[in-house]
C-alpha positions as CSV (number, residue, x, y, z in Angstrom):
1,M,-4.8,12.0,-2.2
2,I,-4.1,8.7,-3.8
3,N,-2.6,8.6,-7.3
4,L,-2.4,5.3,-9.1
5,L,0.9,4.4,-10.7
6,N,1.3,2.2,-13.8
7,S,2.3,-1.4,-13.1
8,D,2.8,-4.3,-15.5
9,R,2.1,-6.8,-12.8
10,D,-1.5,-8.1,-12.6
11,N,-1.5,-8.5,-8.8
12,L,0.3,-5.2,-7.8
13,I,-1.5,-2.0,-6.8
14,A,1.0,0.9,-6.8
15,V,0.1,4.3,-5.5
16,E,1.6,7.6,-4.5
17,V,-0.1,9.0,-1.4
18,S,-0.1,12.6,-0.2
19,G,-2.0,14.8,2.2
20,K,-5.0,13.3,4.0
21,V,-6.7,10.3,2.5
22,S,-10.5,10.3,2.3
23,K,-13.1,7.5,2.4
24,E,-13.8,7.9,-1.3
25,E,-10.2,7.5,-2.2
26,V,-9.9,4.3,-0.1
27,E,-13.1,2.9,-1.6
28,N,-11.8,3.6,-5.1
29,L,-9.1,1.0,-4.4
30,H,-11.5,-1.7,-3.3
31,P,-12.6,-2.8,-6.8
32,L,-8.9,-3.1,-7.8
33,I,-8.3,-5.4,-4.8
34,D,-11.4,-7.5,-5.6
35,K,-10.3,-7.8,-9.3
36,I,-6.9,-9.3,-8.2
37,I,-8.5,-11.6,-5.6
38,A,-11.0,-12.9,-8.2
39,K,-8.0,-14.2,-10.2
40,N,-6.9,-16.2,-7.1
41,N,-3.9,-13.9,-6.6
42,K,-2.5,-12.3,-3.5
43,V,-2.5,-8.5,-3.7
44,D,0.9,-6.8,-3.5
45,F,1.2,-3.1,-2.8
46,Y,3.6,-0.3,-3.4
47,F,3.0,2.8,-1.4
48,E,5.1,5.9,-2.0
49,L,4.3,8.5,0.6
50,H,4.9,12.3,0.0
51,D,3.7,14.8,2.6
52,F,1.3,12.1,3.9
53,Y,-0.7,13.2,7.0
54,G,-2.8,10.1,7.4
55,Y,-6.6,9.7,6.9
56,D,-9.6,11.7,7.7
57,L,-11.8,9.8,10.2
58,E,-14.1,8.3,7.6
59,G,-11.1,7.3,5.4
60,L,-9.4,5.5,8.3
61,W,-12.6,3.6,9.1
62,A,-13.0,2.6,5.4
63,D,-9.4,1.4,5.3
64,L,-9.7,-0.6,8.5
65,K,-12.8,-2.3,7.2
66,I,-11.2,-3.2,3.8
67,D,-8.1,-4.4,5.5
68,A,-10.0,-6.5,8.0
69,A,-12.0,-8.1,5.2
70,H,-8.9,-8.9,3.0
71,I,-6.0,-9.3,5.4
72,S,-5.4,-12.9,4.3
73,D,-5.5,-11.8,0.6
74,Y,-2.5,-9.4,0.9
75,G,0.9,-10.3,-0.2
76,N,4.1,-8.3,-0.1
77,M,4.1,-4.5,0.6
78,A,6.7,-1.9,-0.1
79,I,6.2,1.3,1.9
80,V,8.4,4.3,0.8
81,G,8.5,7.4,2.9
82,D,10.5,10.0,4.7
83,K,9.2,10.1,8.3
84,I,10.3,8.0,11.3
85,W,6.6,7.3,12.2
86,Q,6.1,5.7,8.8
87,E,9.0,3.4,9.4
88,K,7.8,2.5,12.9
89,T,4.3,1.9,11.7
90,T,5.7,-0.5,9.0
91,K,7.4,-2.5,11.8
92,V,4.2,-2.7,13.7
93,L,2.2,-3.8,10.6
94,N,4.8,-6.4,9.8
95,F,4.5,-7.8,13.3
96,F,0.8,-8.3,13.0
97,S,0.6,-9.3,9.3
98,G,1.3,-12.5,7.5
99,S,2.6,-10.4,4.7
100,Q,6.2,-9.3,4.1
101,I,6.2,-5.6,4.6
102,K,9.3,-3.5,4.0
103,Y,10.0,0.2,4.6
104,F,12.3,2.2,2.3
105,D,13.4,5.8,2.6
106,L,12.4,8.0,-0.3
107,N,16.0,8.0,-1.6
108,E,15.7,4.2,-1.8
109,K,12.5,4.1,-4.0
110,D,14.2,2.5,-6.9
111,T,15.3,-0.4,-4.6
112,A,11.7,-0.6,-3.3
113,K,10.3,-0.7,-6.8
114,A,12.7,-3.5,-7.7
115,W,11.9,-5.4,-4.6
116,I,8.2,-5.4,-5.1
117,G,8.5,-6.0,-8.9
118,L,7.3,-2.6,-10.1
119,V,10.4,-2.3,-12.2
120,K,12.9,-4.8,-13.3
121,A,16.0,-5.0,-11.0
């Protein structure tokens, strides 16, 4: 499940993610991405993961298609989680991306929010 969080920044999509993510949930983010890009902005992301188990197959495919179409439109990303695989995945993503992607443990979420600009430092 993807739950949108409030953000005062026009180019930041902030979400809490839990359970398995479906195709419909991924597709609900696409108009938000397009709206930011239409203003000639890079899209920054804040992902806070709680009991996140990945995607169902259709959700994974939808996410891969959106990411492939917009990879050059992505800016900084803060990924907050509590699993070693999430941290390792962040390192792999950072290697292949032109974006700055940082992983934070759940107990560091205030630091992550400050780094991405979700809250004032």
